C-alpha positions as CSV (number, residue, x, y, z in Angstrom):
1,M,116.8,66.7,115.8
2,P,117.8,65.6,112.3
3,V,116.8,62.3,110.7
4,F,120.0,60.5,109.7
5,S,120.6,59.1,106.3
6,L,122.2,55.7,106.3
7,E,124.5,54.4,103.6
8,E,126.4,51.1,103.3
9,E,128.4,51.5,106.6
10,L,126.9,49.4,109.4
11,V,126.3,52.2,111.9
12,F,123.3,53.9,113.5
13,P,123.2,57.2,115.3
14,H,122.6,56.8,119.1
15,P,118.9,56.0,119.5
16,T,118.3,59.0,121.8
17,R,119.0,61.3,118.8
18,C,115.6,60.3,117.2
19,E,112.8,62.6,116.4
20,P,110.1,63.0,119.1
21,D,107.9,60.5,117.2
22,G,110.8,57.9,117.2
23,L,112.1,58.3,113.6
24,L,115.8,57.9,113.8
25,A,117.1,57.2,110.3
26,V,116.3,56.6,106.7
27,G,117.9,54.3,104.1
28,G,120.5,51.6,104.4
29,S,119.6,48.0,103.8
30,L,117.7,45.2,105.4
31,S,120.8,42.9,105.5
32,P,120.9,40.4,108.4
33,E,124.0,42.2,109.8
34,R,122.2,45.6,109.8
35,L,119.1,44.1,111.3
36,I,121.0,42.4,114.1
37,L,122.8,45.6,114.9
38,A,119.6,47.6,114.9
39,Y,117.7,45.1,117.1
40,R,120.5,45.2,119.6
41,W,119.9,48.9,120.0
42,G,116.1,48.5,120.0
43,I,115.9,50.1,116.5
44,Y,113.3,48.6,114.2
45,P,112.7,49.0,110.4
46,W,109.5,49.9,108.7
47,Y,109.6,49.1,105.0
48,S,107.1,49.6,102.2
49,E,108.0,48.5,98.7
50,G,109.1,51.5,96.6
51,Q,109.8,53.6,99.7
52,P,113.1,54.1,101.6
53,I,113.5,52.1,104.8
54,L,112.6,54.0,107.9
55,W,114.3,53.1,111.2
56,W,112.4,53.8,114.5
57,W,113.3,53.8,118.2
58,T,110.8,54.4,120.9
59,A,111.4,54.8,124.6
60,P,110.8,53.5,127.1
61,R,111.3,49.9,126.1
62,L,111.0,46.9,128.3
63,M,114.1,44.8,128.5
64,I,114.1,41.5,130.2
65,R,117.5,40.3,131.2
66,P,117.3,36.5,131.8
67,E,120.0,36.6,134.5
68,E,118.0,39.1,136.5
69,I,114.7,37.3,136.5
70,R,113.5,36.1,139.9
71,I,110.7,33.5,139.7
72,S,108.4,33.3,142.7
73,H,107.7,30.0,144.4
74,S,104.0,30.0,143.2
75,M,105.1,30.7,139.6
76,R,107.6,27.9,139.7
77,N,104.7,25.6,140.7
78,I,102.7,26.8,137.7
79,L,105.7,26.2,135.4
80,K,106.3,22.7,136.7
81,K,102.7,21.8,135.6
82,D,104.0,22.0,132.0
83,H,101.1,24.1,130.6
84,F,103.4,26.3,128.6
85,R,105.8,25.7,125.8
86,V,108.6,28.1,124.8
87,T,110.0,27.8,121.3
88,I,112.6,29.7,119.4
89,D,112.8,30.3,115.6
90,Q,109.9,27.9,114.8
91,D,107.9,30.1,112.4
92,F,109.6,33.4,111.6
93,V,107.7,33.9,108.4
94,G,104.3,33.1,110.0
95,V,105.0,35.5,112.9
96,V,106.0,38.3,110.5
97,K,102.8,37.7,108.4
98,K,100.6,37.8,111.6
99,C,102.3,41.0,112.8
100,G,101.7,42.6,109.4
101,A,98.0,41.7,109.5
102,V,97.4,43.5,112.8
103,P,95.4,46.7,112.1
104,R,97.4,49.8,112.8
105,K,96.0,53.2,113.9
């Protein structure tokens, strides 16, 4: 399948049209609007300074739909003990830096 070239229009080809290795498209921008659209489809950018943006999709992906989660009685007991803390948007830059520091094959 062809790798698609993205321009300014905020569109992506359907993710199932990616290459066998997951490469779907090249180009476009890293604007918040494009990133949100991409993430909704499970498409992720890979960017290196001086290189075009590469957009990847891999299958299968795990999707957790909160409305479909069923928590067992024993897990509820664990959660009630307040050992865990869930936060959202607390350290985006730190998370991105840590992810970037992970050695890749």
